[in-house]
N, C-alpha and C positions, 0 to 999 in steps of 0.2 A: 612793174606790173603792166598788164595789158592796157588799161585805160590811160595811164601816164604815157605809154608809148604811142597810143592812138592820138593823144593830143599833140604830141611832138611830130607825128607823121601826117597829121591831117592836111589835106589839100582841098582846094576848091574843085569838086568833081562835076558840079552841075553848071552847065553854061547858061547864059541868060536867054533861055527860050521864052521866058515871060518878060514882058516889058515893064519897066518901072514908071514912076510918075515923072512927068516933065516939070520943069521949073515953074514955080508959082502956083501949082495945084495944091489943094488941101491934101495932106498925107492920108493915104488909105490905111486902115487898120483891120486886124482880125483878133478877136479875143478868144483864147483857147484855154480849156481846162482839162487837165489829164491827171495822172497819178504821179506821186513822187518817184524820183530816180527812173524816169520812164521815157527819156528822150536824150539823144546826143544834142546838147545845146548849140553845138556848132551848126546844126541844121537850121536853127532859128536864124542865125546870122546869115547863112547862105540864102535862105528864102528871102529875107529882107533885102539883101544886096541884089538878088536876081529880079525881084518884083517891085521893090519900092514900097511894099506893104509892111507896116510895123506890126509886130506880133507882141501882144500882151499875153504872157503865159503864166497861168496859175495852176495850183494843184489842189486836189481834194484827197482826203484820207481813205475813203471807201465809197462804194456805190451808194450806200445808205446815206452817208454824209453829203454826197453830191445831190442826191434826191431831195434831202431836207433843204439844202441851200437853194435849189431851183424852186421848190414849192414856197419858200419863205419870201421869194422875190428879192433875195439879197445877192443875186448874181446877174451879170450882164454879159453872158458868154455867147459866142457864135458857134464855136466847135466844142463838142465834148467827146470824151472817149470812155463811155461806160462799158460794162460787161454785158454779155448776152441777155441774161434774165432781166437786167435793169432796162436794157433797150426795149425789150418787149413791153415792159410796164410803161415806159415813156410813150411808146407808140399807142398803146391802149388808151392812154390819157390825152392823146392828141397833142403832144408836146414837141414832136419832131417834124421837121420840114422834109418833104420829098426832095431828093437830090436831082439836079440836072446833070446826068452822067455825061452829056456832051462836053461839059466843062471838066470832066474827070477822066480823060482817056486812059490814064494808067490803071483804071479799074479793070481793064481787059487783062492786066498782068496778074490779077488775083486768082489763085488756084480755085477751081470749081468746088473743091472740098469745103471751102469757107464761104460759099455762096448758097443762097436758098435754104439757110438753116432756120430752125424753128422760130427764132426771134425776129427774123425779117424774111419770110418765105418768098416774097415777090421781089426782093432786092430793090426796094424803093428808098430806103432811108439810110443805108450804111455802107461804109467801105472798111473792111476789116483792117485792123492796125497790127495786132499781134495775136498769138495764140500760145497756149502752154498748159501745164498741169499744176495742180496743187498737190503738195506732198509733205512729208515730215523731213525737217532738217535737224540733224543731231551732231553733237560733238563727240567724235570717236575717242577722244582722250578723257571724256567725262562719263561715257556710257560703256559698260563692259561688253555688252553683246551687240550684235548686228540687229538693228530694228527693222522689222518687216510688217508690223501690224499697227492699226490705229489704237490698239490696246495701250501702247506706250503713253498716249495722251491722257490716260485715266489712271495710271499706275502709281500708287502711293510711294513706291520705292524711289520715285524721282521727285518726291515732295520738295517744293520750293525751287525746282529747277526746270519747270515746264512753262512755256509761254503760250497762252491761249490767244488765238488770232482774234483781232478786235472787230469782227463783224459777225452777226448772228447766222447768216446763211452758211458761211464756211465752218463756223464753230459747230452748229448743229449737224451739218453734213458729216462731220467726223463720227458723231454718235450714230447717226442713221446708217452709215456705211458699216461701222463695226457691228451693228445689230442685224445687218443683212437687209435693211430696208432701202427703198428707192430714195435718192436724194431729193426727188420732186414729189414725195408723198404728200397727200392732203389728208391723211389719216391722223386725226388729232392725238389718238392714243400713242401712235408710233413717234410722233414729234415730242410728246411729253416724256416718253421713255428715253429718247435721246437726250432731252434736256436733263433728265434725272442723272444720267451718266456724268454729265458735266457738273451738276450740282453736288453730287456725292464726292467727286474728285476735288472740287473746290473746298468742301467741308473738311476734307482730309489734308488740306494745305498743299495739294499738288501744284496749283497754279501760282506762279510768281506774280502774274498780272496779265492784263490784256494788252496787246501791242499791234500796231500796224508797222509803219516805217521804223519805229523804235527797235524792231527786231534786228536791224542791221548792226547797230552798236552792241546790242546784248549778245548776239551770237558770235560776231567777230571778236568781241573782247573776252569771250569765255565766261560771261556773266549769267549764262543759262545753258542747260545741256540739250534741251529739246524744244522745238517749236514747229508750228505749221505755217508754211508760206508757199511761195510760188517758185517754180523751177528757175526762171530767169534771175530772180533775186538771189536765190541760192548761189548761182554761178558768180554773181557779183561778190557775195560774202566770201566765197571760196578763195578769191584773189587775196583776201586779207586774213584768212585763217584756213590753212591747208588741212586742218583736222576735221573740218565739217564734211558731212555726208548728206546725201539726199535720196529719198526713196518714195516711190508711189506705192502705198501699202497694198498688201495682198488682197484686201477686201475691195480694192478699187478706189477711185477718187473722182474729182471733178476735172474735166478739161474745159477750157474756157476760150472764148474769142472776145477780145476787146475791139471795138470798132469805132470809127470816127463818124459822128453824126452832126447835123446842123439843127439847132433849136428853131422852132417855129417863130420865136420872138427875136431871132438874130437880126441885127441891124446891118450886117455886112456879109450877105449870103454869097455874093460873087467872090469876095476875098476868102471866105471860108472854103469854097470849093477849090479855089486856087491852092490854098494850103493843103487840103486833102490830096489833091492831085500830086503835089510836090512830094509829100510824105510817102505816097503810094508808089513812087518811082523806084526802079531797081537800084539806082545809085544811092538814094536816101535810105532805102530799106537795108542795103548792105551795111552802110555806115551805122545805122541805128542798131541792127543786130549785133554788130561788133562792139557797140558801146553798152547797150542795156542787157544783152544776152537773152533777149526774148525772140522767139522765132517769128519771122515775117510770113504773111500769107502770099507774098509775091513769089510766084513760081520760079522766076529767074534768080531771085536773090537766094532762095533756099538751095537751088542747085549750085550756084556760084560761090556760096559762102566758104566752103573748105578751101578752094583755090584762092579766094580773096584773102583769107586769113594767112595762108602760107606766103603769099606775095607780100603782105603787109609786114609780117613778123619774121619772115625768113625761116620758119619751122612749120612742120605739119600740124594741123589741128588735131587735138585729142578727140577722136570720134566718140569716145564714151561721154565726154562732156557735150559734144554736139547732140547726142541722142537724149541727153537730159533737156537741152534747150528745145530741140525739135523731136519730140517723142515719137518713136516708131509706131506703126499701126498696132502691133501686139500690145503695147501699153495703152494706147487710146481705146482699144476694144474693152478694156477693164474700167474705163472712165465714162462719165456722162456729163453732158451739158446741163446746167441749171435752166429751168424754165420759169416764167413768171407764174406766181402762185395767186390763187384767189384772195380777195381782200380780207376775208375772215381768217385765212391762214397767215397772211402777212401780219395781221393784228396779233395773232397768237404768238408768232415769232417775236414781235416787238415786246409783248407783255412778258414772255418768258425770259427774254434777254435782260430786261430791266430787273426782273425777279432774281436773276442769277447774281446780280449785284457785285460783280468783280470790278 
């Protein structure tokens, strides 16, 4: 499989352009929090060897779980990697530090498409890490027809075989999109209508349960037929189950940008910016794309990846899979970024999510 080959073929690609600590100095550290299955861990080792900075790497299950952890005071992170809408919320609540981009020269390699977006319009707080789409993953050996619509997520003929994504923003977005509403609507009636779709499906036994990273085991093992998740993770699952398929439904979907940020409370800002610069490099971006199957916003990495893949594995990259990872413009035009919602709407989401009771 690709990842096993990647581990066998991995080489130290990044030279020591950053200096490490000299003997006798207290070791420098950086505390990073990101998502599960979301980095080639060899990069952590490479960064530590190149800089002498120790990386303490932790994961969170979702944007909402990360936010709760930050607000509870139970986290001591320097760098976090939230999604667009959560970044906007953290900025609004004055929780992020403005970056010193002089310490992040690789920011210049980030494509303009991923700069100046709604969550950070003045490019003060973020360096994009990955981007992609949300869609439906289904097992073609367990589902008779080709799935093209969000309706599959509410269909009782799949009772007990559907996995509901374990965060409210993505879950309610399915209903909003199916109903033809904007995923960023602040219309309470529309949100309640989307909730009712999920509640009715749940009452009919459609959902096997709510999942986040658990979806890997369930879909790869054929323990569920349909689920909602992200394109990069689908490509990882596909390596372990060739019957799996991915579709961005006809009604459209969410496209997202996850970006690296530094918390205002960070104790190691210089080290945090060194980490961000390292990860944003073309070499690291190529290695990371190859491991996690998420598209990099680094222009050079996006252009070079097909050739990188062929050189690494001795065979051409399947361009259909590449266009799932790095969705073409015609797909992105049917998708929308989430924006931060007003506090009353966020409270409504939370209340309805609890009420759903799955």
